[in-house]
Backbone as a ProteinNet text record, in pm:
[ID]
protein_1_A
[PRIMARY]
XXXXXXXXXXXXXXXXXXXXXXXXXXXXXXXXXXXXXXXXXXXXXXXXXXXXXXXXXXXXXXXXXXXXXXXXXXXXXXXXXXXXXXXXXXXXXXXXXXXXXXXXXXXXXXXXXXXXXXXXXXXXXXXXXXXXXXXXXXXXXXXXXXXXXXXXXXXXXXXXXXXXXXXXXXXXXXXXXXXXXXXXXXXXXXXXXXXXXXXXXXXXXXXXXXXXXXXXXXXXXXXXXXXXXXXXXXXXXXXXXXXXXXXXXXXXXXXXXXXXXXXXXXXXXXXXXXXXXXXX
[TERTIARY]
84.5	0	88.1	55.2	128.9	108.3	210.8	206.9	262.6	203.8	255.8	341.8	466.1	559.2	572.1	532.8	537	654.8	743.8	862.6	850.1	930.4	940.4	1082.4	1095.4	1225.6	1289.1	1415.5	1485.9	1514	1532.2	1546.3	1420.5	1303.8	1177.4	1160.8	1239.9	1232.1	1309.7	1389.4	1462.2	1364	1376.6	1284.3	1323.1	1451.3	1500.9	1416.3	1382.7	1299.6	1387.4	1329.7	1406.4	1447.9	1388.3	1432.8	1564.1	1609.3	1739.2	1742.3	1629.7	1630	1612.5	1698.2	1683.9	1682.6	1591.1	1588.6	1711.8	1751.3	1861	1811.3	1904.4	1867	1785.5	1826.3	1753.7	1611.3	1596.8	1462.7	1375.5	1433.5	1356	1316.2	1409.5	1378.3	1267.4	1272.2	1169.2	1032.4	1026.9	900.8	846.6	933.5	893.1	842.1	912.9	871.1	739.8	727.1	605.6	483.7	503.8	392	347.5	424.5	382.9	436.2	532.2	597	674	695.4	766.5	917.1	961.7	1104	1137.1	1261.9	1312.2	1381.5	1390.1	1466.8	1579.9	1702.7	1816.8	1932.3	2033.9	2149.9	2226.8	2273.9	2358	2490.4	2560.7	2682.6	2801.5	2780.4	2886	2880.2	2990.5	2990.5	2958.9	3016.5	2994.1	2849	2790.6	2650	2558.6	2591.4	2511.1	2521.5	2641.4	2658.3	2579	2583	2509.7	2360.5	2310.5	2167.7	2126.6	2203.1	2165.4	2171.5	2259.9	2261.1	2136.5	2093.9	1977.2	1848.4	1837.3	1712.3	1713.6	1823.8	1834.3	1717.6	1650.3	1540.2	1405.9	1402.3	1275.9	1200.5	1272.4	1210.1	1196.2	1247.6	1236.5	1323.6	1270.3	1344	1408.8	1497	1571.6	1564.7	1535.1	1557.2	1687.4	1784.5	1913	1917.3	1955.7	1957.7	2102.6	2133.3	2267.1	2260.6	2375	2379.8	2499.7	2506.6	2625.9	2639.5	2765	2797.1	2864.2	2916.2	2979.4	2924.5	2953.5	2912.6	2976.6	3105.9	3178.8	3125	3063	3009.2	2902.2	2841.9	2735.4	2791.2	2918.7	2973.6	2964.4	2998.7	2994.7	2853.6	2751.6	2616.1	2572.7	2609.8	2573.2	2649.3	2774.5	2851.6	2789.8	2752.5	2688.5	2554.3	2480.3	2350.2	2364.9	2475.6	2498.1	2531.1	2592.7	2627.5	2512.2	2434.7	2324	2202.9	2120	2019.2	1921.6	1877.8	1782.4	1667.7	1557.2	1449.1	1493.1	1571	1626.5	1722.7	1800.1	1882.2	1813.6	1795.5	1735.3	1846.9	1858.9	1963.1	1906	1964.4	1943.6	2067.6	2058.6	2178.4	2224.6	2334.2	2379	2463.4	2400.8	2468.4	2364.1	2399.7	2302	2349.1	2336.2	2377.5	2265.2	2302	2202.5	2160.2	2231.9	2199.2	2165.6	2056.9	2013.4	2122.7	2187.6	2288.1	2405.6	2431.5	2539.4	2499	2370.1	2320.3	2318.5	2304.7	2281.7	2395.5	2523.7	2629.5	2623	2583	2568.9	2454.4	2338.8	2224	2253.7	2315.9	2348.6	2448.8	2545.6	2644	2582.8	2493.4	2426.8	2339.7	2269.7	2185	2269.4	2385.4	2474.5	2525.5	2567.8	2614.3	2502.2	2381.3	2267.1	2240.7	2248.4	2224.4	2332.8	2457.5	2567.2	2552.2	2505.7	2491.5	2363.6	2267.5	2139.1	2056.8	2073.2	2003.7	1923.7	1794.2	1715.4	1769.1	1782.5	1826.4	1725.7	1669.2	1570.3	1623	1587.2	1629.2	1518.5	1548.8	1444.3	1421.7	1296.3	1261.9	1274.9	1369.2	1404.2	1464.3	1429.8	1488.8	1639.5	1708.5	1853.6	1928.7	1871	1934	1919.2	1970	1954.9	1808.5	1720	1576.4	1499.6	1566.9	1501.1	1382.5	1388.8	1283.6	1197.9	1068.6	975.7	1000.1	1009.6	1027.1	1159.6	1267.7	1397.2	1390.8	1321.4	1307.5	1228.2	1124.1	1049.4	1137	1226.4	1320.7	1415.1	1455.8	1537.7	1461.4	1332.3	1252.1	1234	1231.4	1224.9	1346.8	1462.4	1585.3	1604.2	1551	1563.1	1424.9	1338.5	1198.6	1182.5	1281.9	1270.1	1334.1	1375.3	1444.5	1354.1	1397.5	1314.1	1325	1212.7	1209.1	1154.8	1189.1	1122.9	1054.8	922.7	844.6	827.7	890.5	855.8	793.7	663.5	593.3	586	614.6	608.7	704.1	818.6	918	871.1	800.7	752.1	637.1	549.7	437.6	486.7	575.3	621.5	718.8	792.6	886.8	818.8	710	636.9	524.3	489.2	384.1	256.4	212	87.8	-26.5	-104	-228.5	-324.7	-410.8	-509.1	-649.3	-737.4	-714.3	-618.3	-545.3	-447.1	-519.4	-471.2	-540.4	-496.9	-566.8	-545.6	-404.4	-350.6	-215.9	-112	-121.7	-24.6	-47.5	-173.4	-198.2	-129.3	-137	-76.8	74.8	136.6	281.2	319.6	245	271.9	246.3	142.6	112.9	224.9	289.9	405.2	516	539.4	637.1	594.2	466.7	416.2	425.9	416	425.1	566	663.7	800.6	839.9	746.1	779.4	768.5	874.4	882.2	871.6	870.5	854.8	814.4	773.2	719.6	774.4	797.2	819.9	695.5	642.9	516.5	534.1	488	484.7	380.5	307.5	207.7	257.4	260.8	301	180.7	196.1	106.9	188.6	129.2	206.4	310.3	304.8	400.7	494.8	451.2	533.9	555.4	677.1	708.2	645.8	612.4	553.5	453.2	327.4	223.1	166.2	92.4	35.8	-87.3	-75.1	-184.1	-305.2	-289.4	-402.7	-484.9	-441.2	-517.9	-630.8	-755.6	-868.8	-856.6	-801.7	-795.2	-690.8	-608.6	-511.7	-566.7	-690.2	-745.5	-742.5	-766.2	-758.2	-622.1	-514	-382.1	-361.4	-411.3	-404.8	-478.9	-597	-674.9	-603.5	-532.9	-457.4	-349.6	-275.3	-170.1	-227.8	-339.1	-402.7	-445.4	-491.5	-528.2	-405.8	-295.6	-173.7	-121.5	-118.1	-67.7	-157.5	-286.7	-375.9	-340.2	-318.9	-279	-147.9	-51.8	76.1	64.5	-15.1	-35.4	-98.4	-202.3	-272.1	-179.6	-102.6	-14.2	94.2	149.1	249.1	190.5	69.5	5.9	-8.3	-37.3	-64.5	60.9	178.5	301.3	392.9	367.7	455.5	414.8	508.8	482.7	377.6	314.8	206.7	248.9	377.7	427.1	518.6	513.1	602.9	560.2	656.9	632.1	660.1	564.3	578.8	614.6	716.6	762.6	707.2	645.7	597.3	661.8	742.3	813.7	748.4	709.8	659.3	779.8	781.8	900.3	860.4	803.4	766.5	886.1	963.8	1092	1083.1	1190.8	1197.6	1224.6	1217.6	1244.9	1384.4	1400.1	1307.4	1203.2	1195.3	1086.7	952.9	945.1	820	799.9	674.7	641.1	645.1	708.6	722.8	649.3	615.8	548.7	648.4	596.1	680.2	784.5	752.4	845.1	957.2	955.1	1059.2	1036.2	919.4	889.4	776.9	764.9	663.4	524.4	440.2	302	214.1	264.4	192.4	290.4	236.7	318.4	347.4	469.4	500.2	493.2	521	508.7	363	273	131.2	87.1	138.8	103.6	164	279.9	337.3	247.3	192.6	99.2	-26.6	-73.3	-189.9	-159.6	-42.5	-3.9	8	64.6	74.9	-63.1	-158.7	-293.3	-357.3	-333.7	-385.1	-329.9	-199.9	-138.1	-195.7	-214.3	-271.1	-414.2	-492.5	-630.5	-633.4	-543.9	-537.4	-494.6	-401.9	-357.9	-472.9	-549.9	-665	-765.9	-785	-880.8	-837.8	-706.8	-656.9	-635.7	-691.3	-673.8	-741.9	-840.8	-906.5	-813.5	-832.9	-746	-794.2	-916.1	-964	-904.8	-917.6	-866.9	-719
-119.8	0	125	220.4	346.2	421.3	495.8	560.7	701.9	793.7	929.1	935.9	981.8	999.3	1149.6	1195.2	1338.8	1366.7	1452.3	1489.1	1631.5	1661.3	1797.6	1848.2	1967.3	2028.5	2070.5	2032.2	2077.7	2227.2	2280.9	2426.1	2496.3	2437.7	2496.2	2488.7	2404.8	2394.6	2506.3	2582.4	2693.6	2801.6	2847.8	2947.9	3089	3122.1	3256.6	3363.6	3335	3424	3528.2	3641.8	3747.3	3709.8	3604.2	3561.6	3483.8	3450.8	3386.7	3237.4	3177.6	3034.9	2951.1	2850.9	2751.7	2612.8	2529.1	2391.2	2316	2212.8	2127.1	2032.9	1971.7	1872.9	1760.4	1711.3	1602	1644.6	1767.8	1816.8	1826.8	1874.3	1883.2	1745.7	1651.9	1515.9	1455.8	1477.9	1424.8	1483.6	1614.5	1678.8	1620.4	1606.7	1557.9	1414.6	1331.2	1192	1181.5	1256.4	1250	1298.1	1391.7	1446.5	1354.4	1250.2	1153.9	1177.4	1268	1282.7	1156	1133.3	1013.5	1033.6	1159.2	1182.3	1329.2	1357.9	1494.5	1523.3	1651.9	1699.4	1786.2	1761.6	1837.8	1827.6	1909.3	1908.8	1776.3	1726.6	1607.1	1644.7	1737.5	1790.8	1787.3	1750.2	1749.2	1616.7	1541.4	1406.4	1408.3	1499.3	1501.7	1534.5	1626.2	1659.9	1542.6	1471.2	1354.4	1245.9	1223	1124.7	1164.6	1293.3	1342.2	1323.7	1354.3	1337.5	1191.8	1103.1	962.4	902.6	954.3	911.6	962.8	1086.2	1145.2	1072.9	1022.2	956.6	806.6	754	610.1	560.8	459.3	399.9	466.5	578.6	649.4	602.6	542.1	503.6	618	735.4	850.3	833.9	875.7	874.6	1011.3	1018.6	1141.8	1177.8	1304.5	1363	1441.9	1406.1	1474.3	1585.8	1704.8	1822.1	1863.8	1899.1	1946	2055.4	2120.8	2242.2	2237.9	2138.7	2122.8	2232.7	2265.1	2358.4	2287.6	2168.1	2086.8	1944.8	1863.6	1723	1655.8	1681.9	1615.5	1650.9	1766.9	1808	1713	1635.4	1544.2	1415.1	1388.6	1260.7	1243.9	1346.1	1332.1	1307.7	1385.9	1353.9	1211.9	1163.9	1027	925.4	954.5	866.1	860.2	975.7	978.6	905.3	921.6	854.9	704	658.8	514.5	455.6	536.2	491.2	511.6	618	653.9	682.1	581.7	587.4	704.3	749.6	859.3	814.8	889.1	863.9	903.4	1011.8	1062.4	1175.7	1214.5	1334.6	1445.7	1558.1	1675.7	1771.3	1795.6	1883.3	2022	2120.8	2260.3	2302.2	2307.3	2335.5	2480	2494.3	2626.7	2692	2709.4	2767.9	2835.5	2949.2	3030.9	3057.2	2953.6	2963.2	3023.7	3093.8	3165.4	3087.8	2980.5	2903.3	2761	2709	2572.8	2472.7	2490.7	2392.9	2383.7	2490.3	2485.6	2406.3	2393.8	2319.4	2168.4	2127.4	1985.6	1894.6	1931.5	1843.6	1822.7	1926.6	1912.1	1817.4	1839.4	1753.4	1608.4	1589.5	1453.9	1388.9	1467.8	1413.2	1373.2	1457.3	1423.8	1299.9	1289	1171.6	1045.1	1059.3	944.1	896.5	990.5	952.7	890.1	943.3	887.5	743.7	719.3	583.6	488.3	534.2	449.5	417.2	513.4	493.1	419	417.4	353.7	431.4	564.6	651	753.8	770.3	870.7	1011.9	1086.6	1226.6	1310.4	1410.7	1498.7	1642	1715.5	1853.8	1945.3	2027	2111.3	2238.4	2277.7	2406.6	2512.7	2605.6	2695.6	2823.3	2934.8	3062.2	3067	3149.6	3168	3037.6	2950.8	2825.7	2810	2701.1	2675.8	2680.5	2641.6	2633	2755.2	2867.3	2985.1	3032	3014.9	3067.1	2954.1	2973	2871.4	2841.6	2944.6	2921.4	2850.9	2891	2826.9	2679.6	2650.5	2511.3	2430.3	2489.1	2420.5	2395.9	2489.7	2468.8	2352.3	2339.8	2224.3	2093.7	2093.7	1973.2	1941.6	2043	2017.5	1937.1	1965.7	1895.8	1764.8	1757.1	1636	1602	1543.7	1520.6	1431.1	1348.4	1258.6	1310.5	1437.5	1492	1487.2	1420	1410.8	1535.7	1599.4	1723.2	1700	1792.5	1805.5	1941.6	1940.8	2062.4	2142.7	2260.2	2362.6	2475.9	2470.3	2560.2	2702.9	2723.9	2859.3	2951.7	2898.9	2982.2	3028.4	2942	2980.8	3080.8	3063.3	3156.1	3296.9	3308.7	3441.4	3496.7	3407.1	3452.4	3508.7	3443.9	3487.2	3584.8	3591.5	3682.1	3666.4	3540.2	3512	3600.1	3652.4	3720	3617.7	3666.3	3578.1	3623.1	3530.3	3385.8	3347.6	3239.7	3192.7	3144.2	3186.9	3150.7	3012.9	2963.9	2828.7	2809.7	2912.5	2900.5	2876.7	2951.4	2934	2804.6	2763.9	2631.7	2523.5	2532.9	2432	2427.4	2543.9	2546.7	2475.8	2503.4	2436.5	2286	2247.8	2105.3	2033.6	2104.4	2043.8	2012.7	2103.7	2078.5	1959.6	1955.5	1850.7	1712.2	1704.8	1574.1	1515	1599.2	1551.4	1544.4	1571.8	1583.2	1449.2	1416.9	1290.7	1310	1434.6	1467.7	1614.3	1656.1	1791	1855.7	1986.8	2067.6	2152.2	2145.6	2209.8	2347.3	2446.6	2584	2653.5	2748.4	2823.3	2965.6	3010.1	3146.4	3224.7	3355.1	3439.8	3491.8	3576.4	3628.7	3731.4	3773.6	3871.2	3814.7	3715.4	3659.5	3510.6	3465.1	3324.3	3233.9	3287.2	3204.7	3287	3249.1	3320.1	3230.8	3291.8	3219.5	3140.5	3008.9	2926.5	2921.7	2965.1	2962.8	3090.3	3192.7	3316.6	3297.9	3324.4	3299.9	3372.5	3493.2	3567.4	3512.3	3417.4	3352.8	3223	3190.3	3063.3	3047.6	3152.4	3133.6	3081.9	3126.4	3078.2	2934.1	2901.2	2762.5	2671.3	2712.1	2630.5	2614.2	2719.5	2709.3	2602.1	2602.5	2503.2	2363.2	2352.3	2221.2	2169.8	2257.7	2218.9	2167.7	2240.2	2196.8	2066.2	2056.6	1933.2	1814.5	1836.5	1727.8	1676.2	1767.5	1725.5	1646.4	1697.8	1629.5	1493.5	1482.3	1353.6	1252.9	1298.3	1206.4	1159.1	1251.6	1211.1	1117.4	1145.1	1055.7	917	911.3	781	702.2	772.9	704.1	642.1	692.2	642.5	567.5	576.6	513.5	368.3	291.3	151.2	140	24.1	4	13.8	-7	0.3	120.1	218.1	334	429.9	511.3	611.1	750.3	839.1	977.5	1062.3	1146.1	1229.7	1370.6	1418.6	1556	1615.6	1719.4	1781.6	1913.4	1924.8	2051.9	2141.8	2256.1	2341.1	2487.4	2513.2	2650	2713.8	2786.9	2834.9	2948.9	2968.6	3080.9	3211.7	3322	3450.4	3447.9	3509.4	3601.2	3535.7	3400.7	3338.2	3368.7	3346.4	3373	3523.3	3564.6	3704.9	3735	3846.9	3880.7	4009.6	4025.8	4145.8	4251	4356.4	4467.8	4421.8	4315.3	4267.3	4181.2	4156.2	4077.1	3928.3	3885.6	3743.2	3701.2	3569.1	3514.7	3563.9	3583.9	3623.4	3503.8	3383.1	3261.8	3163.4	3056.6	2946.3	2853.8	2857.5	2778.2	2628.4	2585.8	2443.5	2399.6	2478.5	2445	2448.5	2541.9	2547	2429.6	2380.8	2261.4	2139.7	2130.4	2020.8	2034.3	2157.6	2182.1	2145.7	2183.7	2152.8	2002.6	1933.4	1787.6	1724.8	1772	1715.4	1745.2	1864.3	1896	1798.7	1769.3	1676.8	1536	1491.5	1357.8	1348.9	1452.6	1454.3	1452.4	1528.7	1532.8	1398.4	1334.5	1200.7	1101.8	1106.9	1018.3	1047.3	1174.6	1212.9	1168.9	1150.7	1109.9	959.4	886.2	741.4	673.9	741.4	685	694.1	608.1	604.1	691.8	746.1	831	969.8	1051.2	1188.1	1197.9
0	0	0	-84.7	-86.7	44.9	85	215.8	206.2	282	294.7	420.4	403.4	513.8	539.7	657.2	688.2	781.7	734.1	810.3	863.8	964.2	1017.6	996.5	942.2	920.5	1052.5	1072.4	1192.2	1186.1	1067.1	1051.4	1101.8	1073	1117.7	1269.3	1335.8	1481.3	1551.5	1477.2	1538.3	1582.6	1705.5	1758.1	1711.7	1724	1692.5	1762	1886.7	1966.4	2034.9	2066.5	2132.7	2274.4	2332.2	2465.7	2460	2337.2	2320.6	2345	2383.8	2415.4	2290.2	2274.2	2168.2	2230.2	2182.7	2229.2	2177.1	2248.7	2203.9	2094.1	2024	1922.8	1985	2100	2164.8	2201.6	2248.1	2281.3	2156.7	2046.7	1922.6	1871.6	1877.2	1831.5	1917.3	2046.5	2135.3	2101.4	2074.6	2036.2	1906.2	1808.6	1676.3	1684.8	1757.4	1772	1849	1958.4	2039.5	1962.7	1869.1	1791.7	1679.2	1652.9	1551.8	1412	1398.1	1267.6	1234.3	1105.9	1061.6	1050.1	1061.2	1048.1	1045.2	1005.8	1004.8	872.6	842.4	727.7	780.3	731.2	780.2	681.8	703	614.6	626.8	513.4	509.9	443.6	505.4	445.3	540.6	665.6	766.1	842	836.8	894.6	1044.2	1117.8	1262.4	1295.7	1220.9	1244.3	1211.1	1104.7	1066.9	1172.4	1224.1	1330.3	1454.2	1488.1	1605.8	1586.9	1468	1441	1451.7	1389.8	1391.4	1530.8	1614.2	1753.5	1825.1	1793	1859.2	1823.4	1700.1	1658.8	1684.1	1735.2	1756.2	1841.9	1795.2	1869.4	1850.3	1778.9	1758.3	1633.9	1540	1413.5	1314.5	1349	1260.5	1136.7	1023.2	897.8	876	774.7	749	601.5	574.8	443.3	451.3	366.7	367.9	264.8	307.9	220.6	195.7	69.9	38.8	-66.8	-88.1	-170.2	-265.5	-352	-436.5	-541.6	-570	-677.6	-794.2	-768.3	-871.3	-861	-960.3	-955.3	-834.2	-813	-705	-567.3	-553.9	-424	-372.3	-460.3	-416.6	-356.9	-377.5	-331.7	-180.5	-102.8	43	93.6	53.5	99.3	63.9	-54.2	-91.8	-7.1	22.4	109.3	248.1	301.6	432.6	429.9	319.9	307.6	295.6	239	230.3	366.7	452.5	587.9	685.5	664.1	752.8	663.3	638.3	531.2	543.3	427.2	414.5	324.8	331.3	235.9	96.2	88.8	-36.8	-3	-101.1	-90	-167.8	-101.1	-163.2	-203.7	-335.1	-386.9	-412.8	-345.9	-384	-463.7	-596	-676	-654	-579.7	-537.8	-647.3	-761.6	-876.1	-963	-1018.2	-1089	-1231.2	-1313.3	-1452.7	-1536.6	-1642	-1722.3	-1846.5	-1879.2	-1999.1	-1959.5	-2012.9	-1982.7	-2016.2	-2131.9	-2175	-2078.3	-2001.3	-1902.8	-1778.4	-1755.4	-1638.5	-1661.9	-1785.3	-1814	-1768.8	-1786.7	-1735.4	-1584.9	-1510.4	-1366	-1331.6	-1391.9	-1364.6	-1402.7	-1519.3	-1563.4	-1468.9	-1422.2	-1329.4	-1197.1	-1143.9	-1017.6	-1032	-1143.5	-1163.8	-1181.2	-1243.6	-1258.9	-1123.8	-1038.4	-905.1	-823.2	-836.3	-763.1	-805.1	-935.6	-985.5	-937.1	-939.4	-892.1	-744.2	-666.1	-521.6	-485.3	-577	-547.2	-446.7	-446.5	-351.7	-430.8	-401.7	-473.6	-449.3	-556.4	-549	-625.9	-557.9	-618.8	-620.3	-723.8	-739.8	-690.2	-589.5	-531	-613	-622.8	-681.5	-572.1	-591.5	-482	-537.2	-474.6	-515.4	-488.4	-565.4	-555.4	-578.6	-660.2	-698.6	-849.9	-904.2	-1046.9	-1089.1	-998.9	-1028.5	-980.7	-964.5	-908	-990.2	-1123	-1210.3	-1264.9	-1262.5	-1311.5	-1458.5	-1542.8	-1685.9	-1715.2	-1646.3	-1666.3	-1626.4	-1515.6	-1471	-1572.9	-1632	-1736.5	-1859.1	-1889.4	-1999.4	-1969.1	-1842.6	-1803.5	-1826.1	-1792.6	-1812.5	-1960	-2044.3	-2188.2	-2233.4	-2172.6	-2210.2	-2134.1	-2013.6	-1932	-1875.8	-1959.6	-1919.2	-1796.5	-1768.1	-1653.6	-1526.5	-1525.8	-1409.2	-1286	-1179.1	-1058.3	-972.8	-949.2	-872.4	-732	-643.4	-514.6	-517.2	-505	-526.9	-398.9	-397.4	-300	-380.6	-394.3	-485.6	-434.2	-307.2	-252.8	-327.4	-368.6	-435	-572.4	-643	-775.2	-766	-665.8	-653.2	-621.8	-523.3	-485.2	-589.1	-656.3	-756.9	-880.9	-922.6	-1041	-1007.3	-879.5	-831.6	-914.5	-923.6	-997.4	-948	-1039.3	-1000.6	-941.6	-852.7	-789.3	-829.3	-868.6	-874.9	-986.5	-962	-1059.6	-1184.3	-1301	-1424.6	-1474.4	-1574.7	-1624.9	-1678.7	-1742	-1798.2	-1689.5	-1579.6	-1471.7	-1395.1	-1380.2	-1321.5	-1403.8	-1534	-1621.5	-1604.9	-1584.4	-1564.4	-1434.3	-1328	-1200.1	-1211.5	-1282.2	-1298.6	-1372.4	-1464.5	-1532.5	-1431.9	-1340.5	-1233.6	-1148.4	-1114.2	-1025.7	-1088.4	-1218.9	-1284.9	-1276.7	-1244.9	-1225.5	-1078.2	-988.4	-846	-775.6	-700	-627.1	-476	-430.4	-288.5	-281	-160.6	-144.3	-17.9	-26.9	91.9	113.1	234.6	266.3	328.6	255.5	302.2	217	271.7	195.1	178.2	52.7	20.2	-29.6	-35.1	-112.1	-229.9	-310.1	-422.6	-378.3	-252	-201.3	-95.7	-17.1	90.7	68.1	97	73.1	178.9	295.4	401	479.9	471.3	544.1	653.6	745.1	859.4	813.3	813.8	759	850.2	975.7	1068.5	1064	992	982.4	880.9	919.8	828.4	695	694.2	569.1	472.9	519.9	431.3	370	401.4	355.1	202.1	124.2	-21.7	-68	-2.7	-41.5	4.5	123	169.9	72.3	30.2	-63	-196.8	-240.5	-365.1	-354.1	-243.7	-227.5	-209.7	-140.2	-128.7	-265.8	-351.7	-488.4	-564.6	-553.8	-622.8	-564.7	-432.3	-371.3	-405.5	-412.6	-451.4	-590.7	-683.6	-817.9	-811.6	-734.1	-722.4	-657	-551	-484.1	-580.6	-650.1	-740.9	-853.3	-909.4	-1018.2	-967.2	-849.7	-792	-769	-715.1	-691.5	-821.7	-931.1	-1057.5	-1118.3	-1080.9	-1144	-1047.9	-917.1	-818.8	-796.3	-744.3	-712.4	-602.7	-594.9	-499.6	-355.1	-326.3	-188.3	-166.4	-255.3	-246.8	-136.2	-91.1	12	-43.8	-26.6	-68.2	53.5	39.1	150.2	135.8	242.6	254	377.9	359.2	470.2	509.3	635.6	687.1	711.3	643	645.6	665.7	782.8	817.8	887.3	809.5	857.1	956	1033.6	1128.5	1055.4	1128.2	1065.1	1000.1	884.9	818.3	728.5	724.6	649.2	714.3	842.7	912	926.4	919.9	939.6	1089.2	1125.9	1266.7	1299.4	1427.5	1475	1519.4	1577.9	1623.3	1725.7	1799.8	1902.2	1844.9	1713.2	1650	1656.2	1704	1717	1621.9	1601.3	1511.7	1549.4	1449.9	1475.5	1510.4	1487.8	1525.6	1588.6	1643.2	1694.1	1576.4	1522.7	1403.5	1430.5	1551.8	1583.3	1571.5	1626.6	1615.3	1469.1	1392.2	1250.1	1173.7	1216.6	1155	1177.5	1298.7	1327.2	1241.7	1224	1139.2	994.1	946.3	809.1	788	886.2	875.3	862	942.4	934.2	798.9	745.5	611	508.2	517.5	422.2	437	560.7	583.7	533.3	557.2	508.2	356.2	295.4	149.6	93.3	159	116.1	119.4	225.3	236.4	125.9	94.1	-8.4	-147.4	-166.7	-297.6	-307.6	-212.2	-212.4	-329.4	-388.6	-505.6	-625.6	-723.4	-839.2	-953.3	-940.7	-1050	-1036.6	-1142.1	-1138.3	-1160.6
[MASK]
++++++++++++++++++++++++++++++++++++++++++++++++++++++++++++++++++++++++++++++++++++++++++++++++++++++++++++++++++++++++++++++++++++++++++++++++++++++++++++++++++++++++++++++++++++++++++++++++++++++++++++++++++++++++++++++++++++++++++++++++++++++++++++++++++++++++++++++++++++++++

């Protein structure tokens, strides 16, 4: 049976509160496990940090999404080596390079996919601002050249980057759906056309929440239609700390991001259940 795996970002667990208090890694892991998340998302670029994380999650059953920021093909070798020693659901690549020509990107993408195949570890390319995939149209051009490129969809970056008018028209929906048809995992955050991360619990933000639920539903359904019967889809709740989160005059979050992460997880689980049918 296909399964949705919901992770919590360790970056999103940072408080960055004006009181100066930060929870320890062990405290964050305990919160995440007790709340029923299936795992965590974190950087997989430093051996000592990876060892510390794997020691912290020992016995919890939590899974790991490993995130890295390669600038060259060779930069991916260490994250894959760490993932072979300390297993992950997949490696999430944020290509930390900003090339202006599609043809210059292809050797990097081909090299990363070759290393992933050799290692036997899934590697997905995240859609993210200030990365190779910063622009929606450029990313679609990459897909024209590499139709099978596996993406990790963080759609908040495309919405705020392109500043779609609301309601979103059919043409822009079609562009996002093209991205979703190549998406193998998701990062969960709700944007508006002006802010990359808005408060999902505020009633006046509901139209944007509904827009993302519509997109995620399309992505879930398409993934279900092409994935194996026992495959697992990863959805990471990634409500980041300031400056991602909107803050008030006191310099602190306007909402409790942990509570909103729990709300977002439930939205994803409800949506997964709703897409259990094979039609559509």
